C-alpha positions in Angstrom: -39.4 -20.6 -33.7 -43.1 -19.6 -33.8 -44.0 -23.3 -34.4 -42.2 -24.2 -31.2 -44.0 -21.3 -29.4 -47.4 -22.6 -30.7 -46.6 -26.1 -29.4 -45.6 -24.7 -25.9 -48.7 -22.6 -25.8 -50.8 -25.7 -26.1 -48.6 -27.9 -23.9 -48.0 -25.5 -21.0 -51.0 -23.2 -21.1 -53.6 -25.4 -22.8 -54.5 -22.8 -25.5 -55.0 -23.7 -29.1 -54.4 -20.2 -30.5 -52.8 -17.0 -29.5 -54.9 -14.0 -28.6 -54.8 -10.8 -30.5 -51.2 -9.4 -30.7 -49.5 -12.2 -28.7 -47.8 -14.0 -31.5 -46.4 -10.7 -32.9 -45.1 -9.7 -29.5 -43.5 -13.1 -28.9 -41.9 -13.2 -32.3 -40.4 -9.7 -31.7 -38.9 -10.7 -28.3 -37.5 -13.9 -29.7 -35.8 -11.7 -32.3 -34.2 -9.6 -29.5 -36.2 -6.5 -30.1 -37.1 -4.1 -27.3 -40.8 -4.0 -26.9 -43.6 -1.9 -25.5 -46.9 -3.8 -25.3 -50.2 -2.3 -24.2 -52.8 -5.0 -23.8 -56.0 -4.7 -21.9 -56.5 -6.5 -18.5 -57.2 -10.1 -19.3 -55.4 -9.8 -22.7 -52.7 -12.3 -21.9 -49.7 -10.1 -21.1 -47.9 -12.7 -18.9 -47.8 -15.3 -21.7 -46.0 -12.8 -23.9 -42.9 -12.9 -21.8 -43.3 -16.2 -20.0 -43.4 -18.2 -23.2 -40.2 -16.6 -24.6 -38.5 -17.2 -21.2 -39.2 -20.9 -21.7 -37.6 -20.9 -25.1 -34.6 -18.8 -24.4 -31.5 -20.0 -22.5 -30.9 -18.7 -18.9 -33.2 -16.9 -16.5 -35.6 -14.2 -17.5 -35.9 -11.3 -15.0 -39.5 -10.0 -14.4 -39.8 -6.7 -12.6 -43.1 -6.6 -10.7 -44.4 -3.9 -8.2 -46.5 -6.0 -5.8 -45.8 -9.0 -3.6 -49.3 -10.4 -4.3 -48.7 -10.2 -8.0 -45.4 -12.0 -7.8 -46.9 -14.8 -5.6 -49.8 -15.4 -7.9 -47.6 -15.5 -11.0 -45.1 -17.9 -9.4 -47.8 -20.1 -7.9 -49.5 -20.4 -11.3 -46.2 -21.2 -13.1 -45.3 -23.8 -10.5 -48.6 -25.5 -11.0 -47.9 -25.6 -14.8 -44.5 -27.2 -14.1 -42.5 -24.1 -15.0 -39.6 -23.5 -12.5 -40.0 -19.9 -11.2 -39.2 -18.0 -8.0 -39.5 -14.5 -6.6 -37.3 -12.2 -4.4 -39.1 -9.6 -2.2 -39.5 -8.6 1.4 -41.9 -11.4 2.2 -39.1 -13.9 2.2 -37.2 -14.6 5.4 -33.4 -14.9 5.3 -33.4 -18.7 4.9 -35.9 -18.6 2.0 -34.0 -15.7 0.4 -30.7 -17.6 0.5 -32.5 -20.7 -1.0 -33.7 -18.7 -4.0 -30.2 -17.2 -4.5 -28.7 -20.7 -4.4 -31.2 -21.9 -7.0 -30.3 -19.0 -9.2 -26.6 -19.8 -9.2 -27.5 -23.3 -10.2 -29.7 -22.3 -13.0 -32.8 -23.8 -11.4 -35.3 -21.2 -12.6 -36.5 -20.0 -16.0 -38.2 -16.9 -14.5 -37.3 -14.8 -11.5 -39.8 -12.2 -10.3 -38.1 -9.3 -8.4 -39.2 -6.0 -6.9 -37.6 -3.0 -8.4 -36.1 -2.0 -5.0 -34.1 -5.3 -5.0 -32.2 -4.4 -8.1 -30.1 -1.8 -6.4 -28.7 -4.3 -3.9 -25.0 -5.2 -4.1 -25.7 -8.9 -3.7 -28.2 -8.9 -6.6 -25.8 -6.9 -8.8 -23.1 -9.5 -8.2 -25.5 -12.3 -8.9 -26.7 -10.6 -12.1 -23.2 -10.6 -13.4 -23.1 -14.4 -13.0 -26.5 -15.1 -14.6 -27.4 -15.5 -18.2 -30.3 -13.1 -18.6 -31.9 -13.4 -22.1 -34.8 -11.0 -21.4 -35.9 -8.4 -18.9 -39.7 -8.0 -18.7 -41.2 -5.0 -16.8 -44.7 -5.6 -15.7 -47.1 -2.7 -14.8 -44.7 -0.5 -16.8 -46.9 2.6 -16.3 -45.5 2.8 -12.8 -42.3 4.4 -14.4 -44.2 7.4 -15.7 -45.0 10.4 -13.6 -47.9 11.0 -16.0 -49.3 7.5 -15.1 -51.8 6.8 -12.4 -49.6 4.6 -10.2 -46.2 6.3 -10.3 -43.5 4.4 -8.3 -40.2 6.3 -7.9 -38.3 3.0 -7.7 -39.2 2.2 -11.3 -37.1 5.3 -12.4 -34.0 3.4 -11.3 -34.6 0.5 -13.8 -32.9 2.2 -16.8 -29.8 2.9 -14.7 -29.6 -0.7 -13.5 -30.2 -2.2 -16.9 -27.6 0.1 -18.4 -25.0 -1.3 -15.9 -25.4 -4.9 -17.1 -22.4 -6.1 -19.0 -24.6 -7.7 -21.7 -27.8 -5.8 -22.0 -30.6 -8.1 -23.0 -33.8 -7.0 -24.8 -36.2 -5.2 -22.6 -40.0 -5.6 -22.8 -42.4 -3.3 -21.0 -46.0 -4.3 -20.4 -49.1 -2.4 -19.2 -52.8 -2.5 -19.6 -53.6 1.2 -19.3 -51.5 3.9 -20.9 -52.4 7.0 -22.8 -50.1 8.0 -25.8 -48.4 10.5 -23.5 -47.7 7.8 -20.9 -46.5 5.3 -23.6 -43.9 7.8 -24.8 -42.8 8.4 -21.2 -42.4 4.7 -20.6 -40.2 4.2 -23.6 -38.0 7.2 -22.6 -37.7 6.5 -18.9 -36.8 2.8 -19.5 -34.3 3.7 -22.2 -36.0 1.3 -24.7 -34.0 1.1 -28.0 -36.2 1.5 -31.1 -38.9 -0.6 -29.5 -41.6 -2.5 -31.3 -44.8 -1.0 -30.0 -48.0 -3.0 -29.8 -51.4 -1.7 -28.9 -54.0 -4.4 -29.2 -57.0 -2.2 -28.4 -58.6 -1.1 -25.1 -62.2 -2.1 -25.7 -63.3 -4.9 -23.4 -66.5 -5.8 -25.2 -67.5 -8.4 -22.6 -67.9 -5.8 -19.9 -71.2 -3.9 -19.4 -70.3 -0.5 -17.9 -72.8 1.5 -15.8 -72.8 4.7 -13.8 -75.6 5.3 -11.3 -76.0 8.4 -9.1 -78.6 9.9 -6.8 -79.5 6.6 -5.2 -79.5 5.1 -1.7 -76.2 3.3 -2.2 -76.6 0.7 0.4 -80.1 -0.3 -0.8 -79.0 -0.2 -4.4 -76.0 -2.5 -3.6 -78.2 -4.9 -1.7 -80.6 -5.2 -4.7 -77.6 -5.5 -7.1 -76.1 -8.4 -5.1 -79.5 -10.0 -4.6 -79.8 -10.4 -8.3 -76.4 -12.2 -8.4 -76.6 -14.8 -5.6 -74.0 -17.1 -7.0 -71.6 -14.6 -8.6 -68.1 -13.6 -7.4 -67.2 -9.9 -7.4 -65.1 -7.1 -6.0 -66.4 -3.9 -4.4 -63.9 -1.0 -4.4 -64.1 1.8 -1.9 -61.9 4.9 -1.6 -61.0 4.6 2.1 -60.4 1.9 4.7 -63.3 3.2 6.8 -65.7 2.7 3.9 -64.3 -0.8 3.3 -65.0 -1.7 6.9 -68.5 -0.3 6.9 -69.6 -1.8 3.5 -68.1 -5.2 4.4 -69.9 -5.2 7.8 -73.2 -4.4 6.1 -72.8 -7.3 3.7 -71.8 -9.7 6.4 -74.9 -8.7 8.4 -77.0 -9.7 5.4 -75.4 -13.2 5.5 -73.3 -12.7 2.4 -69.9 -14.4 2.1 -67.8 -11.2 2.1 -64.4 -10.2 3.4 -62.3 -7.1 3.3 -58.8 -6.0 2.1 -57.0 -2.8 2.9 -53.6 -1.5 4.0 -54.6 -1.2 7.6 -54.9 -5.0 8.0 -52.0 -7.2 8.9 -50.1 -9.2 6.3 -51.7 -12.4 7.5 -55.2 -10.9 7.4 -54.7 -9.6 3.8 -53.1 -12.9 2.7 -55.9 -14.9 4.2 -58.6 -12.7 2.6 -56.9 -12.9 -0.8 -56.6 -16.7 -0.6 -60.2 -17.1 0.5 -61.4 -15.0 -2.4 -59.2 -16.7 -5.0 -60.5 -20.1 -3.9 -64.1 -19.0 -3.7 -64.3 -19.5 0.0 -65.8 -16.0 0.0 -67.5 -14.6 -3.1 -67.4 -10.9 -2.4 -64.2 -8.9 -1.7 -64.6 -5.3 -0.4 -61.3 -3.5 -0.8 -59.4 -0.4 -1.4 -57.3 -0.2 -4.6 -54.5 -2.0 -2.7 -56.3 -5.2 -3.8 -56.4 -6.8 -7.2 -53.3 -5.9 -9.2 -52.2 -9.1 -10.9 -55.0 -11.2 -9.2 -55.7 -13.8 -11.9 -59.2 -14.8 -10.9 -61.1 -15.5 -14.1 -64.6 -15.8 -12.6 -65.1 -12.3 -11.2 -68.5 -11.5 -12.7 -68.8 -8.0 -11.3 -66.8 -5.1 -10.1 -68.6 -2.3 -8.1 -67.0 1.0 -7.4 -68.6 2.3 -4.2 -67.0 5.7 -5.0 -65.4 7.2 -8.0 -61.7 6.4 -8.4 -59.2 9.2 -8.9 -58.5 8.5 -12.6 -59.7 6.7 -15.7 -56.7 4.4 -15.7 -57.3 3.1 -12.2 -61.0 2.7 -12.9 -60.5 0.7 -16.1 -57.8 -1.4 -14.6 -59.9 -2.2 -11.6 -63.1 -2.7 -13.6 -61.2 -4.9 -15.9 -60.7 -7.5 -13.2 -64.2 -8.6 -14.0 -64.6 -11.0 -16.9 -60.9 -12.0 -17.4 -62.3 -15.2 -18.8 -64.0 -13.3 -21.6 -67.5 -14.0 -20.2 -70.1 -11.3 -19.9 -69.5 -9.3 -16.7 -70.9 -6.1 -15.0 -68.9 -3.0 -14.0 -70.9 -0.5 -11.8 -69.7 2.9 -10.7 -71.8 4.5 -8.0 -71.0 8.2 -8.5 -71.8 11.1 -6.2 -70.4 14.6 -6.8 -68.9 14.4 -3.3 -66.6 11.7 -4.5 -64.6 14.4 -6.3 -63.9 16.2 -3.0 -62.9 12.9 -1.3 -60.4 12.1 -4.0 -59.0 15.7 -4.1 -58.5 15.4 -0.3 -56.6 12.1 -0.7 -54.4 13.6 -3.5 -53.6 16.6 -1.3 -52.6 14.4 1.6 -50.8 11.8 -0.4 -48.8 13.8 -2.8 -46.1 16.3 -1.9 -44.7 17.0 -5.3 -46.6 19.9 -6.9 -46.2 18.7 -10.4 -47.4 15.2 -9.5 -50.3 16.7 -7.6 -51.2 18.8 -10.7 -51.2 15.7 -12.9 -53.4 13.8 -10.5 -55.8 16.6 -10.2 -56.2 16.8 -14.0 -56.8 13.1 -14.2 -59.4 13.4 -11.4 -61.5 15.8 -13.4 -61.3 13.6 -16.5 -62.7 10.8 -14.4 -65.5 13.0 -13.2 -66.4 13.9 -16.8 -66.6 10.1 -17.5 -69.2 9.8 -14.7 -71.2 12.7 -16.1 -71.1 12.1 -19.9 -74.0 11.0 -22.1 -71.7 9.3 -24.5 -71.2 5.5 -24.7 -69.0 4.8 -21.7 -66.8 2.4 -23.5 -66.3 4.9 -26.3 -65.3 7.5 -23.8 -62.6 5.2 -22.2 -61.0 4.0 -25.4 -60.9 7.5 -26.8 -59.1 8.6 -23.6 -56.4 6.0 -24.4 -56.1 7.3 -27.9 -58.2 4.8 -29.8 -60.6 6.1 -32.3 -63.4 4.7 -34.5 -64.9 2.4 -31.8 -68.6 1.8 -32.3 -71.0 2.3 -29.3 -71.0 -0.8 -27.2 -74.8 -1.0 -27.1 -75.0 -2.2 -23.5 -73.5 0.4 -21.2 -75.9 2.4 -19.0 -75.8 5.4 -21.5 -76.4 3.2 -24.6 -79.3 1.6 -22.9 -80.8 4.8 -21.7 -83.6 5.5 -24.2 -84.6 8.8 -22.6 -85.8 11.6 -24.9 -83.1 14.1 -25.8 -83.9 17.7 -24.9 -82.7 20.7 -26.9 -80.5 22.6 -24.4 -78.8 24.9 -27.0 -80.1 28.1 -25.5 -79.0 27.1 -22.0 -75.6 26.0 -23.4 -75.1 29.4 -25.1 -75.8 31.2 -21.9 -73.4 29.0 -19.9 -70.7 29.2 -22.5 -71.1 33.0 -22.8 -70.6 33.4 -19.1 -67.5 31.2 -19.0 -66.1 33.0 -22.1 -66.5 36.4 -20.4 -64.7 35.1 -17.2 -61.7 34.6 -19.5 -60.5 31.4 -17.8 -59.8 33.2 -14.4 -62.3 31.3 -12.3 -63.5 27.8 -11.6 -66.9 26.1 -12.1 -68.2 27.2 -8.7 -67.7 30.9 -9.4 -69.2 30.6 -12.9 -72.2 28.9 -11.3 -72.6 31.8 -8.8 -72.5 34.4 -11.6 -75.2 32.5 -13.6 -77.3 32.1 -10.4 -77.0 35.8 -9.6 -75.4 35.1 -6.2 -74.7 37.8 -3.7 -71.5 36.0 -2.7 -69.2 38.5 -1.0 -66.1 37.7 -3.2 -68.2 37.8 -6.4 -69.4 41.3 -5.5 -65.9 42.4 -4.6 -64.7 41.3 -8.0 -67.5 43.2 -9.7 -68.8 40.0 -11.4 -72.4 41.1 -10.7 -71.8 43.5 -13.6 -71.4 40.7 -16.1 -74.1 40.6 -18.7 -74.6 36.9 -17.9 -75.2 37.6 -14.2 -78.4 35.9 -13.0 -79.3 34.2 -16.3 -80.1 31.0 -14.4 -81.6 32.7 -11.4 -84.4 30.1 -11.3 -82.0 27.2 -11.1 -80.4 25.8 -8.0 -76.7 26.6 -7.8 -75.8 22.9 -7.7 -77.9 22.3 -10.8 -75.9 25.0 -12.6 -72.6 23.4 -11.5 -73.9 20.1 -12.8 -74.8 21.6 -16.1 -71.4 23.3 -16.5 -69.6 20.0 -15.6 -71.7 18.2 -18.3 -70.6 20.8 -20.8 -67.0 20.0 -19.9 -67.6 16.3 -20.1 -69.0 16.7 -23.6 -66.0 18.8 -24.7 -67.5 22.3 -24.9 -65.4 23.5 -22.1 -62.1 22.5 -20.5 -60.9 22.5 -16.9 -57.2 23.5 -16.3 -54.7 21.4 -14.4 -53.5 22.3 -10.9 -54.7 22.6 -7.4 -57.2 25.4 -8.2 -58.6 24.5 -11.6 -60.3 27.1 -13.8 -62.8 26.6 -16.6 -62.5 28.0 -20.1 -64.0 27.5 -23.5 -62.9 24.7 -25.8 -62.9 24.7 -29.6 -66.2 22.8 -29.6 -68.0 25.8 -28.0 -67.6 28.1 -31.0 -70.2 26.4 -33.3 -72.7 26.5 -30.4 -72.1 30.2 -29.8 -72.2 31.0 -33.5 -75.6 29.2 -33.8 -74.4 26.4 -36.2 -74.6 23.5 -33.7 -77.4 22.2 -31.5 -76.7 20.9 -28.0 -79.0 17.9 -27.0 -79.0 16.3 -23.6 -80.9 13.3 -22.4 -83.8 14.2 -20.2 -82.8 11.7 -17.5 -79.6 13.5 -17.0 -80.6 17.1 -17.7 -80.6 19.5 -14.8 -84.0 19.5 -13.1 -85.1 23.0 -12.4 -86.9 24.0 -9.3 -90.6 23.7 -9.7 -92.1 27.2 -9.7 -95.1 26.8 -11.9 -98.7 26.7 -10.8 -99.0 23.0 -11.5 -97.4 22.3 -8.2 -97.5 25.4 -6.0 -101.2 26.1 -6.7 -102.5 22.5 -6.7 -105.5 21.7 -4.5 -103.4 19.4 -2.3 -100.8 22.2 -1.8 -103.5 24.6 -0.8 -105.0 22.1 1.6 -101.6 21.5 3.2 -101.1 25.2 3.5 -104.5 25.8 5.1 -103.8 23.0 7.6 -100.4 24.6 8.4 -102.1 28.0 8.9 -104.7 26.6 11.3 -102.3 24.4 13.2 -99.7 27.2 13.6 -102.4 29.5 14.9 -103.4 27.0 17.6 -99.7 26.6 18.6 -99.1 30.4 18.4 -96.1 30.0 16.1 -95.4 31.3 12.6 -96.5 28.9 9.9 -93.0 28.4 8.6 -92.1 26.8 11.9 -94.2 23.8 10.9 -93.2 23.4 7.3 -91.6 25.7 4.7 -93.4 26.2 1.4 -90.8 24.1 -0.4 -91.6 21.1 1.8 -95.3 21.5 1.2 -94.7 21.7 -2.5 -92.7 18.6 -2.5 -95.3 16.8 -0.4 -98.0 17.8 -2.8 -95.8 16.6 -5.7 -94.7 13.2 -4.4 -97.8 12.5 -2.4 -96.1 10.3 0.3 -98.1 7.3 1.4 -96.3 6.5 4.7 -93.9 7.9 7.2 -90.8 6.6 5.5 -91.7 8.4 2.3 -92.5 11.6 4.2 -89.1 11.5 5.8 -87.7 11.5 2.2 -89.0 15.0 1.7 -86.4 17.7 2.0 -86.8 19.7 5.2 -88.9 17.0 7.0 -87.1 15.4 9.9 -88.2 12.7 12.3 -89.4 15.3 14.9 -91.9 16.8 12.4 -93.1 13.4 11.3 -93.6 12.4 15.0 -95.6 15.5 15.6 -97.4 16.2 12.4 -96.9 13.2 10.2 -100.3 11.5 10.7 -102.2 14.6 9.9 -100.2 15.4 6.8 -100.5 11.8 5.5 -104.2 11.8 6.2 -104.7 14.9 4.1 -102.6 13.4 1.3 -104.6 10.1 1.6 -107.9 11.9 1.3 -106.7 13.7 -1.8 -105.4 10.5 -3.4 -108.8 9.0 -2.8 -110.5 12.1 -4.2 -112.6 12.7 -1.1 -111.3 15.9 0.4 -111.7 19.6 -0.1 -109.0 22.1 0.5 -110.4 23.2 3.8 -111.2 19.7 5.3 -109.1 18.7 8.3 -108.6 15.4 10.0 -110.6 15.0 13.2 -108.9 14.9 16.6 -109.7 11.2 16.8 -107.0 10.6 14.1 -104.3 12.5 16.0 -101.6 9.9 16.8 -97.9 9.3 16.5 -97.1 7.6 13.2 -93.5 6.8 14.1 -92.5 6.7 17.7 -93.8 8.3 20.9 -90.3 8.7 22.2 -89.5 12.4 21.9 -85.8 12.0 22.3 -85.1 12.4 18.6 -82.2 11.1 16.6 -80.0 14.2 16.2 -76.3 14.3 16.0 -74.3 13.4 19.0 -72.0 16.4 19.0 -68.9 16.7 21.1 -69.7 18.2 24.5 -67.6 20.7 26.3 -66.0 22.0 23.1 -65.7 25.6 22.1 -67.3 26.0 18.7 -66.1 29.2 17.0 -66.1 32.5 18.7 -67.6 32.6 22.2 -69.2 35.3 24.2 -71.3 38.3 23.4 -70.8 41.9 24.6 -70.8 42.4 28.3 -74.0 44.5 27.9 -76.7 43.6 25.5 -76.9 45.7 22.3 -80.1 47.7 22.2 -82.2 46.3 19.3 -83.3 48.5 16.4 -87.0 49.0 15.8 -87.2 46.1 13.3 -85.3 43.8 15.6 -87.4 44.7 18.6 -90.5 44.0 16.6 -89.1 40.6 15.6 -88.2 39.8 19.2 -91.7 40.7 20.4 -93.5 38.9 17.6 -91.6 35.6 18.3 -91.5 35.9 22.1 -93.8 32.9 22.6 -91.6 30.6 20.5 -89.2 28.1 22.1 -85.8 29.8 22.5 -84.1 28.0 19.6 -86.9 28.8 17.3 -86.6 32.5 18.2 -83.0 32.4 17.1 -84.0 30.7 13.8 -86.7 33.3 13.2 -84.1 36.1 13.6 -81.7 34.3 11.3 -84.5 33.9 8.7 -85.1 37.6 8.9 -81.5 38.3 7.9 -79.7 38.7 11.2 -76.2 37.3 11.5 -75.3 34.9 14.3 -73.3 37.6 16.0 -76.2 40.0 15.8 -78.6 37.4 17.2 -76.2 36.7 20.1 -76.0 40.4 20.9 -79.7 41.0 20.6 -80.6 38.1 22.8 -77.7 38.6 25.3 -76.3 35.1 24.9 -73.1 33.6 23.6 -72.6 32.9 19.9 -72.1 29.3 20.7 -75.6 29.1 22.2 -77.1 30.6 19.0 -75.1 28.2 16.9 -76.5 25.3 18.8 -80.0 26.7 18.5 -79.6 26.6 14.7 -78.2 23.1 14.8 -81.2 22.0 17.0 -83.7 23.5 14.7 -82.2 21.7 11.7 -82.2 18.4 13.7 -85.9 18.9 14.3 -86.5 19.2 10.6 -86.4 23.0 10.0 -84.8 24.2 6.8 -81.6 26.1 7.3 -79.6 27.8 4.5 -76.2 26.4 5.3 -74.6 28.4 2.6 -74.6 31.3 5.0 -72.0 29.5 7.2 -70.0 27.2 4.9 -69.1 27.5 1.2 -69.5 24.6 -1.2 -65.8 24.2 -1.4 -65.5 24.1 2.4 -68.3 21.6 2.6 -66.5 19.3 0.3 -63.3 19.6 2.4 -65.2 18.8 5.6 -66.9 15.7 4.0 -63.6 14.5 2.7 -62.0 14.9 6.1 -64.9 13.0 7.6 -64.2 10.1 5.2 -60.7 9.9 6.7 -61.3 10.7 10.4 -64.9 9.6 10.9 -67.7 11.7 12.3 -67.6 10.7 16.0 -65.3 13.5 17.2 -64.8 17.0 15.8 -61.2 17.6 16.8 -59.7 15.0 14.4 -61.8 16.5 11.6 -60.7 20.0 12.5 -57.0 19.0 12.5 -57.3 17.9 8.9 -58.8 21.2 7.7 -57.6 24.7 6.9 -57.7 27.1 9.8 -60.6 29.2 8.4 -63.0 26.3 8.7 -64.2 26.5 12.3 -66.1 24.1 14.4 -69.5 25.5 13.6 -68.8 25.0 9.9 -68.0 21.3 10.7 -71.1 20.9 12.7 -73.2 22.6 10.0 -71.9 20.1 7.4 -72.4 17.1 9.7 -75.9 18.2 10.5 -76.8 18.8 6.8 -75.6 15.4 5.8 -76.6 13.5 8.9 -73.4 11.5 8.9 -73.3 10.8 12.6 -76.8 9.4 12.6 -76.1 7.1 9.7 -73.1 5.8 11.5 -75.2 5.2 14.6 
């Protein structure tokens, strides 16, 4: 029979030889064996059941989860001269009856059907009249609750198959399944002593890359500019992101279209067809697009945000290079992606067990984005495949950065996590290592830990990144569930015992805050500080009202050459650049040319606006007439204490909003400031927002926790940043309007949209 299969392979499909695993799978099916086959995307799964269907008498039933997948498969078979049809909700009554009539007449060798249709009385009656030699279940991972794309309707398949008078062999196919999912597939489908085939997960023609900390839109433009004639897919997590990215590309004159669940059936079908036929070359889409799209010349897949699990990522990335040609898969990762996906999981999953499973998978995906290992090795090991050599062409393999000995830092971090005994998450562990004065940390007595403050000279985010890297490399583990905790893994013991060294590439190692004399005491820094002192004296304001030391240090470090580069300095907004930018850039220029001393100042003839004389600014357009948080101060002003009175007097000549900031910087709470200044808390809150919009540095951690910030940004991804109320409706009650405003101001989302 295999000789006949070989002949049909050439005659129908035009291939001279089977791909890896195909002949064994086909031979088993022709011998009536139940089968579980795990082949990578592009590995030729459809041939494995289509070819036996041609050789066996009767009509093979193919269960498929998506309308688009069925249509593509049937269209392709029809073009090959193979009689095939599908039954799904896209057919009107007339077309449905026509297919049913053809089935009773034996007109089709393959019938594609949605799992929901199998429960219908009409189909059950029809099935009793058909000769069904084989049932093939495509995308079989959908049956497993441990899989990434669980469909409850798939759970009914075993029941339906069991009711057939003559049960045929059953074959389950998927591209992405861990050993756990594979076992679940076999159990849930009731496979009988199945032949199991795993042909390998390594797609060696794909070059995997992870990039982070870049201007995503600029990076994407440059990436596409290097591929002017290539076809590709850009995946985004939300419909809103799809719309925005697609609009950006179309403005650049690129042939791009979009695909997401908010479009009409006709719009999605049109976009899909235009992409398949190369009328457009770039598809921007949510994960609703692509399953079963057999477009061989997709040369690149870009993930605008991190997907929720490794299975989804690899399945989507695997849509590149289905023809075996070299193709690129780029993941643009930002830590905020984790919060967005957590938010989507919370809103989209009601079942606690399923939510826990998805949360666990999300953290595994995050570890992939942070690891130093070969990216291909990481993926195939996740799917249970060992002994795969490094690919040599992923972004990690190509990164020749020097490795740094981080053993001592690892011991400190691991010791801290070990002492927390798996009771807390990464955020709390980072706070302990930082030496935070967080209220909950102090209430729990964690400031008495021996590891408290060991990383006091690191930023808290850098500590979190370091801890997540240790998780990604297997030294620690994160628990499942809605509130994951971190604990030590077996790999941590040799490090703690001193028998193992921890090395990390310098390019990904945590960058510590510059505190040494090489930056802070440089001549340029001193010149900038002297200029700030003189200018502040002329304006009768404290020097920090011009620039904080951290901003001056960064200016001295990066030596910006123009206004755009100066705007890239943390704590420098457009208002500061308009007012002081020319003078600052002139000082930097003179030092770059080696012609200035620390006390030399630019002359008045050089004072000009480097950006724009319009003083309207570009701050956030916040909702008007809305009550943000608690309003109103005491009916009578609270008499200030001596220190507060001195602060008020010292800053009396400042603009009103700067006076509020000065009090905040001195350690006063918003409520205290409102009482001291006899104004509402809302007014004080808006003072702080205004200062931040004008480029002043505000410690937002005083108003919103890292976790709350993530939730707000995730809500913004869904509701947009134009209005506050839709965002508030998506958030827990304890996150008030000022917290939302603080996050929006910090990330400047509204101005980016504008």
